Structures are given as C-alpha cells and as structure tokens.
C-alpha positions in Angstrom: 99.0 87.7 81.8 99.4 91.0 82.5 102.3 93.6 81.6 103.6 96.0 83.5 105.7 98.3 83.7 110.0 98.4 83.9 110.1 101.3 87.0 113.7 102.7 87.7 113.4 102.4 91.1 116.6 103.8 91.7 114.8 106.6 90.9 111.8 106.5 92.7 113.8 106.4 96.1 116.5 109.3 95.2 113.5 111.0 94.2 110.7 110.8 97.5 114.1 111.1 99.4 115.2 114.1 97.8 111.8 115.4 98.2 111.9 114.9 101.9 114.9 116.2 102.2 114.3 119.8 101.8 110.9 119.5 103.3 112.7 118.9 106.3 115.6 121.6 104.7 113.4 124.5 104.8 111.4 123.5 108.5 114.8 123.8 109.5 116.7 126.5 107.7 115.1 128.3 105.9 111.9 129.1 103.9 113.0 128.8 100.5 114.1 125.6 100.6 110.4 124.3 100.3 110.0 124.5 96.1 113.1 122.3 95.8 111.3 119.4 96.7 110.0 119.4 93.6 113.1 118.4 91.8 113.3 115.5 93.9 109.7 114.6 92.4 111.0 116.0 88.3 113.5 113.4 89.2 111.5 110.6 89.6 109.3 111.6 86.6 112.4 111.6 84.6 114.2 108.2 85.7 111.3 105.9 84.3 110.4 105.1 80.4 107.2 106.0 79.4 104.5 108.3 80.9 102.3 106.6 82.6 105.3 105.0 85.0 106.6 108.8 85.6 103.2 109.5 86.5 102.5 107.2 88.9 106.4 108.0 90.5 105.7 111.1 90.8 102.7 110.3 92.7 104.0 107.6 94.6 107.2 109.6 95.1 105.2 112.9 96.5 104.5 110.1 100.4 106.9 111.3 102.2 105.5 115.0 101.4 102.4 113.9 103.1 103.8 112.4 106.0 106.1 115.3 106.9 103.0 117.4 106.4 100.8 115.2 109.0 103.3 116.0 111.4 104.0 119.3 111.1 106.8 120.2 109.1 105.0 122.9 106.5 103.4 124.2 109.1 100.0 123.6 111.3 96.5 124.3 109.7 94.0 125.3 111.3 89.5 125.3 110.5 89.1 122.2 107.4 91.8 120.9 107.7 91.1 120.1 110.8 89.0 117.4 109.7 89.2 114.4 108.1 88.1 115.6 104.9 90.2 118.1 104.9 92.7 115.7 105.7 91.9 113.2 102.6 91.5 116.6 100.8 95.1 117.7 101.3 96.4 114.3 100.6 94.6 114.1 97.0 95.7 117.5 96.8 99.4 116.7 97.4 99.1 113.0 95.5 97.7 115.0 92.3 101.1 117.4 92.4 103.2 115.1 93.0 101.6 113.0 89.5 101.3 115.9 87.5 105.3 117.2 88.7 105.6 113.2 87.7 104.3 113.8 84.5 106.3 117.0 83.5 109.4 114.6 84.0 109.0 112.3 81.9 107.3 113.9 79.3 110.8 116.3 79.8 112.3 112.9 78.9 110.2 112.0 76.0 111.0 115.3 74.3 114.4 115.2 75.2 114.4 111.4 73.5 113.1 112.7 70.3 115.2 115.6 69.9 118.1 113.5 70.3 117.2 111.2 68.0 116.2 113.6 65.0 119.8 115.6 65.5 121.1 111.8 65.2 119.2 111.7 62.4 120.1 114.9 60.7 124.0 114.4 61.2 123.3 111.3 59.3 121.8 113.4 56.1 125.2 112.7 53.6 127.6 111.5 55.8 127.6 108.1 53.1 128.0 109.8 50.0 130.2 108.9 47.5 131.9 112.4 46.5 132.8 113.2 42.8 136.8 113.6 42.7 138.3 115.4 39.3 
C-alpha cells in the first residue's frame, strides 16, 4: 500500500485564498498588492509537515493565480503569450514559482522546528543535576 503524505488542507485552502485575494486587491486597488500574494503560497507550504507536501501544496495553491492571470487580472499579454505554447509556458512558470515558494515555506518550518528542539535541549542541560550543599 502506498503511503500518502498527510496534508494540512486548512493551510492549503487559506493559502490559495490569500494568494487569489491579493491578486484581486492588486487589480482593483493598488499595484503593490500583487507581490503579497506570495504570502498565501508561503502559508500553504509552511502549514505542511514535510518538504515534499509543502512543494505540492505551494504549486496547487498557485492555481487561482493561473485562473486570474488568464482572466486578465494580471494585465494583458501580447506576442508569444497569446499562443498555446505561450499560455502553457506561463502556466508551468506560475506552477514552478508556486512550488518554489511552497518549498521555502516548508523549509522554514522545518528549520524552525529544529531550532526549537535544539533550544529545548540546551535548556535542559544542568537542570537535573544535584547541587553540592555545604
């Protein structure tokens, strides 16, 4: 039987919603909202237990960005990106960037957990030693 990784669907859904919401905010209000959509992809990766599932969830959470891009919320395209190969290349590019940002989120969580474990080990040194009383 195949072991499937345990996914945190709450982080996946909220991460995708945050990514899509900031694209919509950037379109309707100010352009500087666009880069903040990466926070959703970071959250989708950070919420997972291992790096593989973080990469998968980062890529999957970037699908709303693909849909909004093709609906024109990221601007208009011309030339190569109007062809089928250009649309496919753009889709793959968005998925790869989403997977990378999800990887960064999952790697950050793994590093944080390791740092907390090391800190706890250092705090336990010397706590249970008997003190010499005079």
